[in-house]
N, CA, C and O atoms as a GROMACS GRO file, in nm:
protein
  540
    1UNK      N    1   0.883  -2.607  -0.749
    1UNK     CA    2   0.832  -2.471  -0.757
    1UNK      C    3   0.808  -2.419  -0.615
    1UNK      O    4   0.758  -2.492  -0.529
    2UNK      N    5   0.843  -2.295  -0.591
    2UNK     CA    6   0.828  -2.232  -0.460
    2UNK      C    7   0.680  -2.203  -0.433
    2UNK      O    8   0.603  -2.177  -0.526
    3UNK      N    9   0.642  -2.207  -0.305
    3UNK     CA   10   0.505  -2.175  -0.268
    3UNK      C   11   0.484  -2.023  -0.275
    3UNK      O   12   0.580  -1.947  -0.279
    4UNK      N   13   0.357  -1.982  -0.277
    4UNK     CA   14   0.330  -1.839  -0.282
    4UNK      C   15   0.382  -1.769  -0.156
    4UNK      O   16   0.417  -1.651  -0.161
    5UNK      N   17   0.386  -1.840  -0.044
    5UNK     CA   18   0.436  -1.780   0.080
    5UNK      C   19   0.586  -1.753   0.071
    5UNK      O   20   0.634  -1.651   0.120
    6UNK      N   21   0.659  -1.843   0.009
    6UNK     CA   22   0.802  -1.823  -0.013
    6UNK      C   23   0.824  -1.704  -0.106
    6UNK      O   24   0.913  -1.621  -0.082
    7UNK      N   25   0.744  -1.696  -0.210
    7UNK     CA   26   0.757  -1.586  -0.307
    7UNK      C   27   0.726  -1.452  -0.241
    7UNK      O   28   0.792  -1.352  -0.270
    8UNK      N   29   0.628  -1.450  -0.154
    8UNK     CA   30   0.595  -1.327  -0.080
    8UNK      C   31   0.713  -1.287   0.008
    8UNK      O   32   0.745  -1.168   0.019
    9UNK      N   33   0.775  -1.383   0.071
    9UNK     CA   34   0.891  -1.352   0.156
    9UNK      C   35   1.006  -1.294   0.074
    9UNK      O   36   1.077  -1.205   0.120
   10UNK      N   37   1.024  -1.346  -0.047
   10UNK     CA   38   1.128  -1.291  -0.134
   10UNK      C   39   1.094  -1.146  -0.169
   10UNK      O   40   1.182  -1.059  -0.166
   11UNK      N   41   0.968  -1.119  -0.202
   11UNK     CA   42   0.927  -0.980  -0.231
   11UNK      C   43   0.947  -0.891  -0.109
   11UNK      O   44   0.991  -0.776  -0.122
   12UNK      N   45   0.916  -0.942   0.009
   12UNK     CA   46   0.937  -0.864   0.132
   12UNK      C   47   1.085  -0.834   0.153
   12UNK      O   48   1.121  -0.726   0.198
   13UNK      N   49   1.169  -0.930   0.121
   13UNK     CA   50   1.314  -0.907   0.132
   13UNK      C   51   1.357  -0.798   0.035
   13UNK      O   52   1.438  -0.712   0.070
   14UNK      N   53   1.304  -0.801  -0.086
   14UNK     CA   54   1.335  -0.696  -0.184
   14UNK      C   55   1.291  -0.560  -0.130
   14UNK      O   56   1.362  -0.461  -0.145
   15UNK      N   57   1.173  -0.556  -0.066
   15UNK     CA   58   1.123  -0.432  -0.006
   15UNK      C   59   1.219  -0.381   0.100
   15UNK      O   60   1.253  -0.262   0.104
   16UNK      N   61   1.261  -0.472   0.186
   16UNK     CA   62   1.344  -0.433   0.300
   16UNK      C   63   1.477  -0.373   0.260
   16UNK      O   64   1.529  -0.285   0.328
   17UNK      N   65   1.533  -0.420   0.147
   17UNK     CA   66   1.665  -0.370   0.108
   17UNK      C   67   1.659  -0.275  -0.012
   17UNK      O   68   1.762  -0.230  -0.063
   18UNK      N   69   1.537  -0.245  -0.057
   18UNK     CA   70   1.522  -0.151  -0.169
   18UNK      C   71   1.568  -0.208  -0.302
   18UNK      O   72   1.616  -0.133  -0.388
   19UNK      N   73   1.555  -0.338  -0.321
   19UNK     CA   74   1.603  -0.404  -0.442
   19UNK      C   75   1.493  -0.409  -0.548
   19UNK      O   76   1.433  -0.514  -0.572
   20UNK      N   77   1.466  -0.294  -0.609
   20UNK     CA   78   1.356  -0.287  -0.704
   20UNK      C   79   1.381  -0.370  -0.829
   20UNK      O   80   1.287  -0.428  -0.883
   21UNK      N   81   1.502  -0.376  -0.877
   21UNK     CA   82   1.530  -0.456  -0.998
   21UNK      C   83   1.505  -0.604  -0.974
   21UNK      O   84   1.446  -0.672  -1.057
   22UNK      N   85   1.550  -0.654  -0.860
   22UNK     CA   86   1.524  -0.793  -0.826
   22UNK      C   87   1.375  -0.815  -0.805
   22UNK      O   88   1.321  -0.920  -0.841
   23UNK      N   89   1.308  -0.716  -0.745
   23UNK     CA   90   1.163  -0.723  -0.727
   23UNK      C   91   1.089  -0.729  -0.860
   23UNK      O   92   0.990  -0.801  -0.873
   24UNK      N   93   1.137  -0.653  -0.957
   24UNK     CA   94   1.076  -0.657  -1.091
   24UNK      C   95   1.095  -0.794  -1.155
   24UNK      O   96   1.006  -0.845  -1.224
   25UNK      N   97   1.212  -0.854  -1.132
   25UNK     CA   98   1.235  -0.988  -1.184
   25UNK      C   99   1.139  -1.088  -1.120
   25UNK      O  100   1.085  -1.176  -1.187
   26UNK      N  101   1.118  -1.073  -0.989
   26UNK     CA  102   1.022  -1.159  -0.919
   26UNK      C  103   0.881  -1.137  -0.974
   26UNK      O  104   0.804  -1.232  -0.990
   27UNK      N  105   0.849  -1.013  -1.003
   27UNK     CA  106   0.717  -0.981  -1.059
   27UNK      C  107   0.697  -1.058  -1.189
   27UNK      O  108   0.592  -1.119  -1.210
   28UNK      N  109   0.796  -1.054  -1.276
   28UNK     CA  110   0.788  -1.127  -1.401
   28UNK      C  111   0.772  -1.276  -1.380
   28UNK      O  112   0.695  -1.342  -1.450
   29UNK      N  113   0.844  -1.330  -1.284
   29UNK     CA  114   0.835  -1.472  -1.251
   29UNK      C  115   0.695  -1.506  -1.200
   29UNK      O  116   0.639  -1.608  -1.237
   30UNK      N  117   0.639  -1.419  -1.115
   30UNK     CA  118   0.505  -1.441  -1.061
   30UNK      C  119   0.399  -1.438  -1.171
   30UNK      O  120   0.304  -1.515  -1.168
   31UNK      N  121   0.418  -1.348  -1.267
   31UNK     CA  122   0.326  -1.343  -1.381
   31UNK      C  123   0.333  -1.473  -1.461
   31UNK      O  124   0.231  -1.528  -1.503
   32UNK      N  125   0.454  -1.521  -1.479
   32UNK     CA  126   0.474  -1.646  -1.554
   32UNK      C  127   0.406  -1.764  -1.484
   32UNK      O  128   0.356  -1.856  -1.549
   33UNK      N  129   0.405  -1.760  -1.350
   33UNK     CA  130   0.343  -1.866  -1.272
   33UNK      C  131   0.191  -1.850  -1.261
   33UNK      O  132   0.122  -1.940  -1.215
   34UNK      N  133   0.138  -1.734  -1.304
   34UNK     CA  134  -0.007  -1.711  -1.300
   34UNK      C  135  -0.059  -1.660  -1.167
   34UNK      O  136  -0.177  -1.677  -1.137
   35UNK      N  137   0.026  -1.596  -1.088
   35UNK     CA  138  -0.014  -1.546  -0.956
   35UNK      C  139  -0.068  -1.402  -0.957
   35UNK      O  140  -0.094  -1.347  -0.850
   36UNK      N  141  -0.085  -1.342  -1.074
   36UNK     CA  142  -0.120  -1.199  -1.077
   36UNK      C  143  -0.256  -1.165  -1.016
   36UNK      O  144  -0.282  -1.049  -0.985
   37UNK      N  145  -0.343  -1.265  -0.997
   37UNK     CA  146  -0.474  -1.234  -0.939
   37UNK      C  147  -0.480  -1.267  -0.790
   37UNK      O  148  -0.585  -1.250  -0.727
   38UNK      N  149  -0.371  -1.314  -0.732
   38UNK     CA  150  -0.368  -1.345  -0.590
   38UNK      C  151  -0.352  -1.216  -0.509
   38UNK      O  152  -0.255  -1.142  -0.528
   39UNK      N  153  -0.446  -1.189  -0.421
   39UNK     CA  154  -0.445  -1.065  -0.343
   39UNK      C  155  -0.317  -1.054  -0.261
   39UNK      O  156  -0.257  -0.946  -0.255
   40UNK      N  157  -0.273  -1.162  -0.198
   40UNK     CA  158  -0.154  -1.157  -0.114
   40UNK      C  159  -0.029  -1.126  -0.196
   40UNK      O  160   0.058  -1.051  -0.152
   41UNK      N  161  -0.021  -1.185  -0.313
   41UNK     CA  162   0.092  -1.159  -0.402
   41UNK      C  163   0.090  -1.013  -0.447
   41UNK      O  164   0.193  -0.945  -0.443
   42UNK      N  165  -0.027  -0.965  -0.490
   42UNK     CA  166  -0.037  -0.826  -0.538
   42UNK      C  167  -0.008  -0.728  -0.425
   42UNK      O  168   0.054  -0.624  -0.448
   43UNK      N  169  -0.051  -0.760  -0.305
   43UNK     CA  170  -0.022  -0.672  -0.191
   43UNK      C  171   0.128  -0.665  -0.167
   43UNK      O  172   0.182  -0.557  -0.143
   44UNK      N  173   0.196  -0.778  -0.172
   44UNK     CA  174   0.342  -0.780  -0.154
   44UNK      C  175   0.411  -0.703  -0.267
   44UNK      O  176   0.510  -0.634  -0.243
   45UNK      N  177   0.359  -0.716  -0.389
   45UNK     CA  178   0.417  -0.641  -0.502
   45UNK      C  179   0.398  -0.491  -0.484
   45UNK      O  180   0.492  -0.413  -0.500
   46UNK      N  181   0.276  -0.450  -0.449
   46UNK     CA  182   0.248  -0.307  -0.428
   46UNK      C  183   0.338  -0.254  -0.317
   46UNK      O  184   0.396  -0.146  -0.330
   47UNK      N  185   0.348  -0.329  -0.209
   47UNK     CA  186   0.432  -0.287  -0.096
   47UNK      C  187   0.578  -0.274  -0.139
   47UNK      O  188   0.646  -0.178  -0.103
   48UNK      N  189   0.626  -0.372  -0.215
   48UNK     CA  190   0.766  -0.369  -0.261
   48UNK      C  191   0.790  -0.248  -0.351
   48UNK      O  192   0.887  -0.174  -0.331
   49UNK      N  193   0.703  -0.227  -0.450
   49UNK     CA  194   0.721  -0.114  -0.539
   49UNK      C  195   0.713   0.019  -0.463
   49UNK      O  196   0.793   0.109  -0.487
   50UNK      N  197   0.618   0.030  -0.372
   50UNK     CA  198   0.603   0.154  -0.296
   50UNK      C  199   0.726   0.181  -0.210
   50UNK      O  200   0.778   0.292  -0.208
   51UNK      N  201   0.772   0.079  -0.138
   51UNK     CA  202   0.889   0.097  -0.050
   51UNK      C  203   1.016   0.124  -0.128
   51UNK      O  204   1.108   0.187  -0.077
   52UNK      N  205   1.021   0.078  -0.252
   52UNK     CA  206   1.139   0.102  -0.336
   52UNK      C  207   1.127   0.232  -0.415
   52UNK      O  208   1.215   0.264  -0.495
   53UNK      N  209   1.019   0.308  -0.394
   53UNK     CA  210   1.003   0.438  -0.459
   53UNK      C  211   0.944   0.432  -0.599
   53UNK      O  212   0.943   0.534  -0.668
   54UNK      N  213   0.897   0.318  -0.641
   54UNK     CA  214   0.838   0.304  -0.775
   54UNK      C  215   0.686   0.319  -0.763
   54UNK      O  216   0.611   0.222  -0.774
   55UNK      N  217   0.644   0.445  -0.741
   55UNK     CA  218   0.503   0.473  -0.712
   55UNK      C  219   0.410   0.437  -0.828
   55UNK      O  220   0.298   0.391  -0.806
   56UNK      N  221   0.456   0.458  -0.950
   56UNK     CA  222   0.372   0.426  -1.066
   56UNK      C  223   0.342   0.277  -1.070
   56UNK      O  224   0.227   0.237  -1.089
   57UNK      N  225   0.444   0.194  -1.052
   57UNK     CA  226   0.424   0.049  -1.054
   57UNK      C  227   0.338   0.004  -0.936
   57UNK      O  228   0.256  -0.087  -0.949
   58UNK      N  229   0.357   0.068  -0.820
   58UNK     CA  230   0.275   0.035  -0.704
   58UNK      C  231   0.127   0.064  -0.733
   58UNK      O  232   0.040  -0.018  -0.706
   59UNK      N  233   0.101   0.181  -0.788
   59UNK     CA  234  -0.039   0.218  -0.817
   59UNK      C  235  -0.098   0.129  -0.925
   59UNK      O  236  -0.217   0.095  -0.920
   60UNK      N  237  -0.018   0.092  -1.022
   60UNK     CA  238  -0.064   0.002  -1.128
   60UNK      C  239  -0.108  -0.131  -1.068
   60UNK      O  240  -0.211  -0.186  -1.106
   61UNK      N  241  -0.030  -0.183  -0.975
   61UNK     CA  242  -0.065  -0.307  -0.907
   61UNK      C  243  -0.191  -0.291  -0.823
   61UNK      O  244  -0.276  -0.380  -0.820
   62UNK      N  245  -0.202  -0.179  -0.755
   62UNK     CA  246  -0.321  -0.152  -0.674
   62UNK      C  247  -0.446  -0.148  -0.762
   62UNK      O  248  -0.547  -0.209  -0.729
   63UNK      N  249  -0.437  -0.077  -0.873
   63UNK     CA  250  -0.552  -0.062  -0.962
   63UNK      C  251  -0.588  -0.191  -1.035
   63UNK      O  252  -0.701  -0.207  -1.081
   64UNK      N  253  -0.492  -0.282  -1.045
   64UNK     CA  254  -0.516  -0.408  -1.117
   64UNK      C  255  -0.625  -0.492  -1.052
   64UNK      O  256  -0.708  -0.553  -1.120
   65UNK      N  257  -0.624  -0.496  -0.919
   65UNK     CA  258  -0.723  -0.577  -0.849
   65UNK      C  259  -0.857  -0.504  -0.845
   65UNK      O  260  -0.863  -0.385  -0.814
   66UNK      N  261  -0.963  -0.576  -0.877
   66UNK     CA  262  -1.096  -0.516  -0.882
   66UNK      C  263  -1.147  -0.476  -0.744
   66UNK      O  264  -1.213  -0.373  -0.729
   67UNK      N  265  -1.116  -0.558  -0.643
   67UNK     CA  266  -1.163  -0.531  -0.507
   67UNK      C  267  -1.047  -0.542  -0.409
   67UNK      O  268  -1.031  -0.644  -0.343
   68UNK      N  269  -0.966  -0.436  -0.399
   68UNK     CA  270  -0.853  -0.443  -0.306
   68UNK      C  271  -0.901  -0.456  -0.162
   68UNK      O  272  -1.004  -0.398  -0.125
   69UNK      N  273  -0.829  -0.531  -0.081
   69UNK     CA  274  -0.865  -0.545   0.059
   69UNK      C  275  -0.798  -0.436   0.143
   69UNK      O  276  -0.723  -0.353   0.092
   70UNK      N  277  -0.828  -0.437   0.271
   70UNK     CA  278  -0.778  -0.334   0.362
   70UNK      C  279  -0.626  -0.332   0.367
   70UNK      O  280  -0.566  -0.225   0.378
   71UNK      N  281  -0.563  -0.448   0.359
   71UNK     CA  282  -0.416  -0.454   0.364
   71UNK      C  283  -0.357  -0.386   0.240
   71UNK      O  284  -0.258  -0.314   0.251
   72UNK      N  285  -0.417  -0.410   0.125
   72UNK     CA  286  -0.367  -0.347   0.002
   72UNK      C  287  -0.386  -0.196   0.006
   72UNK      O  288  -0.297  -0.120  -0.032
   73UNK      N  289  -0.503  -0.151   0.053
   73UNK     CA  290  -0.526  -0.006   0.068
   73UNK      C  291  -0.419   0.054   0.160
   73UNK      O  292  -0.361   0.158   0.129
   74UNK      N  293  -0.394  -0.012   0.272
   74UNK     CA  294  -0.296   0.039   0.369
   74UNK      C  295  -0.156   0.041   0.310
   74UNK      O  296  -0.080   0.136   0.334
   75UNK      N  297  -0.120  -0.061   0.234
   75UNK     CA  298   0.012  -0.064   0.170
   75UNK      C  299   0.029   0.053   0.073
   75UNK      O  300   0.133   0.118   0.070
   76UNK      N  301  -0.074   0.078  -0.006
   76UNK     CA  302  -0.065   0.186  -0.104
   76UNK      C  303  -0.061   0.322  -0.036
   76UNK      O  304   0.017   0.410  -0.075
   77UNK      N  305  -0.144   0.340   0.066
   77UNK     CA  306  -0.143   0.467   0.141
   77UNK      C  307  -0.007   0.487   0.207
   77UNK      O  308   0.050   0.596   0.200
   78UNK      N  309   0.044   0.382   0.271
   78UNK     CA  310   0.176   0.390   0.335
   78UNK      C  311   0.286   0.421   0.236
   78UNK      O  312   0.379   0.496   0.266
   79UNK      N  313   0.276   0.364   0.118
   79UNK     CA  314   0.375   0.392   0.013
   79UNK      C  315   0.374   0.537  -0.029
   79UNK      O  316   0.479   0.598  -0.046
   80UNK      N  317   0.254   0.591  -0.044
   80UNK     CA  318   0.244   0.734  -0.078
   80UNK      C  319   0.308   0.820   0.031
   80UNK      O  320   0.384   0.912   0.002
   81UNK      N  321   0.275   0.790   0.156
   81UNK     CA  322   0.330   0.869   0.267
   81UNK      C  323   0.482   0.857   0.271
   81UNK      O  324   0.552   0.957   0.286
   82UNK      N  325   0.532   0.736   0.257
   82UNK     CA  326   0.677   0.713   0.262
   82UNK      C  327   0.750   0.790   0.154
   82UNK      O  328   0.864   0.832   0.173
   83UNK      N  329   0.684   0.809   0.040
   83UNK     CA  330   0.746   0.877  -0.073
   83UNK      C  331   0.707   1.025  -0.083
   83UNK      O  332   0.731   1.088  -0.186
   84UNK      N  333   0.647   1.079   0.023
   84UNK     CA  334   0.614   1.221   0.026
   84UNK      C  335   0.495   1.260  -0.059
   84UNK      O  336   0.474   1.378  -0.086
   85UNK      N  337   0.416   1.163  -0.101
   85UNK     CA  338   0.295   1.188  -0.181
   85UNK      C  339   0.175   1.198  -0.086
   85UNK      O  340   0.080   1.120  -0.095
   86UNK      N  341   0.182   1.295   0.003
   86UNK     CA  342   0.083   1.305   0.111
   86UNK      C  343  -0.057   1.337   0.061
   86UNK      O  344  -0.155   1.284   0.114
   87UNK      N  345  -0.069   1.422  -0.039
   87UNK     CA  346  -0.202   1.452  -0.096
   87UNK      C  347  -0.263   1.326  -0.155
   87UNK      O  348  -0.381   1.298  -0.135
   88UNK      N  349  -0.182   1.248  -0.227
   88UNK     CA  350  -0.232   1.124  -0.285
   88UNK      C  351  -0.276   1.026  -0.177
   88UNK      O  352  -0.375   0.955  -0.193
   89UNK      N  353  -0.203   1.023  -0.066
   89UNK     CA  354  -0.241   0.932   0.043
   89UNK      C  355  -0.376   0.973   0.101
   89UNK      O  356  -0.459   0.888   0.131
   90UNK      N  357  -0.398   1.104   0.117
   90UNK     CA  358  -0.526   1.150   0.171
   90UNK      C  359  -0.640   1.124   0.072
   90UNK      O  360  -0.750   1.088   0.112
   91UNK      N  361  -0.613   1.142  -0.056
   91UNK     CA  362  -0.715   1.112  -0.157
   91UNK      C  363  -0.751   0.964  -0.156
   91UNK      O  364  -0.868   0.927  -0.164
   92UNK      N  365  -0.649   0.880  -0.146
   92UNK     CA  366  -0.674   0.736  -0.145
   92UNK      C  367  -0.749   0.696  -0.017
   92UNK      O  368  -0.835   0.608  -0.020
   93UNK      N  369  -0.715   0.760   0.094
   93UNK     CA  370  -0.785   0.736   0.220
   93UNK      C  371  -0.934   0.769   0.205
   93UNK      O  372  -1.020   0.696   0.254
   94UNK      N  373  -0.963   0.879   0.139
   94UNK     CA  374  -1.103   0.914   0.113
   94UNK      C  375  -1.172   0.808   0.028
   94UNK      O  376  -1.287   0.773   0.054
   95UNK      N  377  -1.101   0.758  -0.072
   95UNK     CA  378  -1.156   0.651  -0.155
   95UNK      C  379  -1.180   0.524  -0.076
   95UNK      O  380  -1.276   0.450  -0.102
   96UNK      N  381  -1.094   0.499   0.020
   96UNK     CA  382  -1.109   0.382   0.106
   96UNK      C  383  -1.240   0.389   0.183
   96UNK      O  384  -1.313   0.290   0.194
   97UNK      N  385  -1.269   0.507   0.238
   97UNK     CA  386  -1.394   0.527   0.311
   97UNK      C  387  -1.514   0.513   0.219
   97UNK      O  388  -1.614   0.451   0.255
   98UNK      N  389  -1.504   0.570   0.100
   98UNK     CA  390  -1.615   0.562   0.004
   98UNK      C  391  -1.646   0.416  -0.030
   98UNK      O  392  -1.762   0.379  -0.046
   99UNK      N  393  -1.541   0.335  -0.039
   99UNK     CA  394  -1.558   0.192  -0.071
   99UNK      C  395  -1.604   0.110   0.050
   99UNK      O  396  -1.631  -0.009   0.037
  100UNK      N  397  -1.613   0.174   0.166
  100UNK     CA  398  -1.658   0.104   0.286
  100UNK      C  399  -1.552   0.019   0.353
  100UNK      O  400  -1.584  -0.071   0.430
  101UNK      N  401  -1.426   0.047   0.323
  101UNK     CA  402  -1.315  -0.026   0.384
  101UNK      C  403  -1.273   0.047   0.512
  101UNK      O  404  -1.239   0.165   0.508
  102UNK      N  405  -1.278  -0.023   0.624
  102UNK     CA  406  -1.241   0.038   0.751
  102UNK      C  407  -1.089   0.037   0.768
  102UNK      O  408  -1.024  -0.067   0.752
  103UNK      N  409  -1.032   0.152   0.799
  103UNK     CA  410  -0.886   0.159   0.816
  103UNK      C  411  -0.840   0.090   0.945
  103UNK      O  412  -0.915   0.079   1.042
  104UNK      N  413  -0.716   0.046   0.942
  104UNK     CA  414  -0.655  -0.012   1.061
  104UNK      C  415  -0.578   0.097   1.135
  104UNK      O  416  -0.570   0.211   1.088
  105UNK      N  417  -0.522   0.062   1.249
  105UNK     CA  418  -0.437   0.157   1.322
  105UNK      C  419  -0.317   0.197   1.238
  105UNK      O  420  -0.273   0.312   1.242
  106UNK      N  421  -0.264   0.103   1.162
  106UNK     CA  422  -0.150   0.132   1.075
  106UNK      C  423  -0.188   0.232   0.966
  106UNK      O  424  -0.112   0.324   0.935
  107UNK      N  425  -0.307   0.215   0.909
  107UNK     CA  426  -0.357   0.310   0.809
  107UNK      C  427  -0.367   0.449   0.871
  107UNK      O  428  -0.323   0.548   0.813
  108UNK      N  429  -0.426   0.454   0.990
  108UNK     CA  430  -0.447   0.582   1.057
  108UNK      C  431  -0.314   0.650   1.091
  108UNK      O  432  -0.302   0.772   1.080
  109UNK      N  433  -0.216   0.572   1.132
  109UNK     CA  434  -0.085   0.630   1.162
  109UNK      C  435  -0.025   0.694   1.037
  109UNK      O  436   0.032   0.803   1.045
  110UNK      N  437  -0.037   0.627   0.923
  110UNK     CA  438   0.014   0.684   0.798
  110UNK      C  439  -0.059   0.810   0.758
  110UNK      O  440   0.003   0.908   0.715
  111UNK      N  441  -0.190   0.808   0.773
  111UNK     CA  442  -0.270   0.925   0.735
  111UNK      C  443  -0.240   1.043   0.826
  111UNK      O  444  -0.230   1.156   0.780
  112UNK      N  445  -0.224   1.017   0.955
  112UNK     CA  446  -0.190   1.126   1.047
  112UNK      C  447  -0.052   1.184   1.014
  112UNK      O  448  -0.030   1.304   1.027
  113UNK      N  449   0.040   1.099   0.973
  113UNK     CA  450   0.172   1.148   0.931
  113UNK      C  451   0.158   1.236   0.807
  113UNK      O  452   0.222   1.340   0.798
  114UNK      N  453   0.073   1.195   0.713
  114UNK     CA  454   0.050   1.275   0.592
  114UNK      C  455  -0.007   1.412   0.630
  114UNK      O  456   0.035   1.514   0.577
  115UNK      N  457  -0.103   1.412   0.722
  115UNK     CA  458  -0.160   1.539   0.767
  115UNK      C  459  -0.053   1.627   0.831
  115UNK      O  460  -0.049   1.748   0.808
  116UNK      N  461   0.032   1.566   0.910
  116UNK     CA  462   0.140   1.641   0.974
  116UNK      C  463   0.233   1.703   0.871
  116UNK      O  464   0.270   1.820   0.883
  117UNK      N  465   0.271   1.626   0.771
  117UNK     CA  466   0.361   1.676   0.667
  117UNK      C  467   0.298   1.789   0.587
  117UNK      O  468   0.368   1.878   0.538
  118UNK      N  469   0.166   1.784   0.574
  118UNK     CA  470   0.095   1.888   0.499
  118UNK      C  471   0.050   2.005   0.587
  118UNK      O  472  -0.009   2.101   0.538
  119UNK      N  473   0.080   1.995   0.716
  119UNK     CA  474   0.033   2.095   0.813
  119UNK      C  475  -0.119   2.109   0.805
  119UNK      O  476  -0.172   2.220   0.815
  120UNK      N  477  -0.187   1.997   0.786
  120UNK     CA  478  -0.333   1.993   0.776
  120UNK      C  479  -0.390   1.961   0.914
  120UNK      O  480  -0.438   1.851   0.939
  121UNK      N  481  -0.384   2.060   1.003
  121UNK     CA  482  -0.422   2.041   1.142
  121UNK      C  483  -0.568   2.000   1.157
  121UNK      O  484  -0.598   1.903   1.228
  122UNK      N  485  -0.659   2.070   1.093
  122UNK     CA  486  -0.802   2.039   1.108
  122UNK      C  487  -0.834   1.899   1.056
  122UNK      O  488  -0.908   1.824   1.120
  123UNK      N  489  -0.780   1.866   0.941
  123UNK     CA  490  -0.803   1.733   0.887
  123UNK      C  491  -0.742   1.627   0.978
  123UNK      O  492  -0.802   1.521   1.000
  124UNK      N  493  -0.626   1.655   1.031
  124UNK     CA  494  -0.563   1.563   1.125
  124UNK      C  495  -0.646   1.543   1.250
  124UNK      O  496  -0.657   1.431   1.301
  125UNK      N  497  -0.706   1.652   1.300
  125UNK     CA  498  -0.794   1.642   1.418
  125UNK      C  499  -0.915   1.554   1.388
  125UNK      O  500  -0.953   1.471   1.470
  126UNK      N  501  -0.975   1.573   1.271
  126UNK     CA  502  -1.091   1.493   1.234
  126UNK      C  503  -1.054   1.345   1.224
  126UNK      O  504  -1.128   1.258   1.270
  127UNK      N  505  -0.940   1.318   1.164
  127UNK     CA  506  -0.895   1.178   1.150
  127UNK      C  507  -0.860   1.120   1.286
  127UNK      O  508  -0.887   1.003   1.313
  128UNK      N  509  -0.801   1.201   1.373
  128UNK     CA  510  -0.767   1.155   1.509
  128UNK      C  511  -0.892   1.112   1.582
  128UNK      O  512  -0.891   1.011   1.653
  129UNK      N  513  -1.000   1.189   1.568
  129UNK     CA  514  -1.127   1.153   1.630
  129UNK      C  515  -1.172   1.015   1.581
  129UNK      O  516  -1.226   0.935   1.657
  130UNK      N  517  -1.150   0.989   1.453
  130UNK     CA  518  -1.191   0.861   1.395
  130UNK      C  519  -1.111   0.744   1.452
  130UNK      O  520  -1.157   0.630   1.445
  131UNK      N  521  -0.995   0.770   1.508
  131UNK     CA  522  -0.917   0.662   1.566
  131UNK      C  523  -0.979   0.616   1.698
  131UNK      O  524  -0.949   0.507   1.746
  132UNK      N  525  -1.064   0.699   1.756
  132UNK     CA  526  -1.124   0.667   1.884
  132UNK      C  527  -1.269   0.618   1.874
  132UNK      O  528  -1.325   0.566   1.970
  133UNK      N  529  -1.329   0.637   1.756
  133UNK     CA  530  -1.466   0.590   1.736
  133UNK      C  531  -1.486   0.563   1.588
  133UNK      O  532  -1.409   0.609   1.504
  134UNK      N  533  -1.589   0.489   1.558
  134UNK     CA  534  -1.621   0.463   1.417
  134UNK      C  535  -1.685   0.587   1.358
  134UNK      O  536  -1.784   0.637   1.410
  135UNK      N  537  -1.628   0.636   1.249
  135UNK     CA  538  -1.681   0.758   1.186
  135UNK      C  539  -1.786   0.723   1.081
  135UNK      O  540  -1.841   0.812   1.017
   0.00000   0.00000   0.00000
């Protein structure tokens, strides 16, 4: 049986080439192995679904975990931005703050891109300030 690290690499490969069908097959295999509660596995699944444009499945995976970590939040936000769901990314970013999860530089880059796409200059300025100090 493959290790969870190997399985994550397979999911990452599916993400990189946009192989959502193969990713879904891996998802089924991971469920069969009982990995559905592993944060790292769920993060790789959310990332794969988001990068492959399957936003519903990505959000379903995100919502499945009771306490998503910062990496999972960032993956979901990045997926929304990548798929042009900029309002959803900003809403999720707000939820991240409410939950007390501190964003990373990668999270901030995605959020600033969402602001740019929405022409949300004032919101972008406020978020930019947060990149230089703790808000």
